[in-house]
matplotlib code that plots the C-alpha trace (Angstrom):
import matplotlib.pyplot as plt

x = [0.0, 1.3, 2.4, 1.1, 3.6, 6.8, 9.3, 8.6, 4.8, 5.6, 7.9, 5.1, 2.7, 5.4, 5.5, 9.2, 11.3, 13.5, 15.9, 14.0, 15.7, 12.7, 8.9, 5.9, 2.3, 3.5, 6.9, 9.3, 13.1, 15.3, 18.8, 19.5, 20.3, 22.9, 24.6, 26.6, 28.1, 28.8, 25.4, 22.7, 19.1, 16.0, 13.0, 9.5, 6.2, 3.3, 1.1, 1.0, 3.2, 5.6, 8.1, 8.6, 6.2, 3.5, 4.1, 3.7, 0.6, -1.1, -0.1, -1.2, 1.3, 1.1, 2.1, 4.9, 6.2, 6.0, 8.0, 10.8, 10.9, 11.3, 14.3, 15.8, 15.0, 16.8, 19.8, 20.0, 19.5, 22.4, 24.6, 25.5, 23.9, 27.3, 29.6, 27.6, 25.4, 23.8, 20.1, 19.2, 15.8, 15.7, 12.7, 11.8, 13.8, 16.1, 16.6, 17.8, 14.7, 14.7, 11.7, 8.5, 7.6, 8.9, 11.9, 14.9, 18.4, 20.3, 24.0, 26.8, 29.1, 32.2, 33.5, 31.4, 32.9, 31.7, 28.8, 28.9]
y = [0.0, 3.5, 5.6, 9.2, 10.5, 9.4, 12.2, 12.3, 12.6, 15.5, 17.1, 16.8, 18.5, 21.2, 20.4, 19.9, 22.1, 20.8, 22.2, 21.6, 20.8, 20.1, 19.8, 19.2, 18.0, 14.4, 14.5, 16.3, 16.1, 17.6, 17.5, 14.8, 16.2, 13.4, 13.3, 10.2, 11.8, 15.4, 15.3, 13.3, 14.0, 12.3, 11.9, 11.1, 10.7, 12.7, 9.7, 7.4, 4.5, 2.5, 1.2, 0.7, -2.3, -0.3, 2.7, 0.6, -1.0, 2.3, 4.3, 4.4, 4.4, 8.2, 8.7, 6.2, 7.7, 11.2, 10.3, 8.6, 11.4, 13.8, 11.6, 12.3, 16.0, 16.2, 14.3, 16.7, 19.8, 18.7, 18.1, 14.5, 12.9, 12.8, 12.2, 9.4, 8.9, 6.1, 5.6, 3.6, 2.6, 0.5, -1.6, -3.1, -4.0, -6.5, -4.0, -1.2, 1.1, 3.6, 5.7, 3.9, 6.1, 5.1, 7.2, 7.2, 8.4, 10.1, 10.2, 11.8, 14.7, 12.5, 9.0, 6.6, 3.4, 0.0, -1.5, -5.0]
z = [0.0, -0.9, 2.0, 1.4, 4.1, 2.3, 1.6, -2.1, -1.6, 0.7, -1.9, -4.5, -2.1, -1.5, 2.2, 1.8, -0.5, -3.2, -5.8, -9.0, -12.2, -14.4, -13.8, -16.0, -15.3, -15.0, -13.3, -11.1, -11.2, -8.5, -7.0, -4.5, -1.1, -0.6, -4.0, -4.9, -8.0, -9.3, -10.9, -9.0, -9.9, -8.6, -11.0, -9.7, -11.4, -9.9, -9.1, -6.1, -7.1, -5.0, -7.6, -11.3, -11.3, -9.6, -11.9, -15.1, -13.7, -12.7, -15.8, -19.4, -22.3, -22.6, -19.0, -19.1, -22.3, -20.9, -17.8, -19.7, -22.3, -19.3, -18.2, -21.7, -21.4, -18.1, -19.4, -22.4, -20.2, -18.0, -21.0, -20.0, -23.1, -24.8, -21.8, -20.2, -17.2, -15.1, -14.4, -11.3, -9.9, -6.7, -5.9, -2.5, 0.5, -1.3, -4.1, -1.7, -2.1, 0.7, -0.3, -1.2, -4.2, -7.7, -8.6, -10.8, -10.0, -12.8, -12.1, -14.2, -14.6, -13.8, -14.4, -12.4, -11.0, -12.1, -10.1, -11.6]

ax = plt.figure().add_subplot(projection="3d")
ax.plot(x, y, z, "-o")
ax.set_aspect("equal")
plt.show()
């Protein structure tokens, strides 16, 4: 069940401030307060969804497409489309998810170490 009191829900309701990078009617992208790279952006859809699986199941094709097109827009805006970046989405306890609202991490701006 979705927790309407998670930190990303509060950010979407503007109860907690964030440093916005991009926003449209479907999504919000902002700087991570604990960056793991020179560029570390979090992207969240503006619907109640716990993880990627939940997001896909609750969204129509247009919403899903809009969200991932916004990911591309942010990557281009940050000028990391040519130099490289990493996109991460954690899901559930075993996947390392800390906030139960679907989100993607966009990391870049420097050489990132291997994770596999």
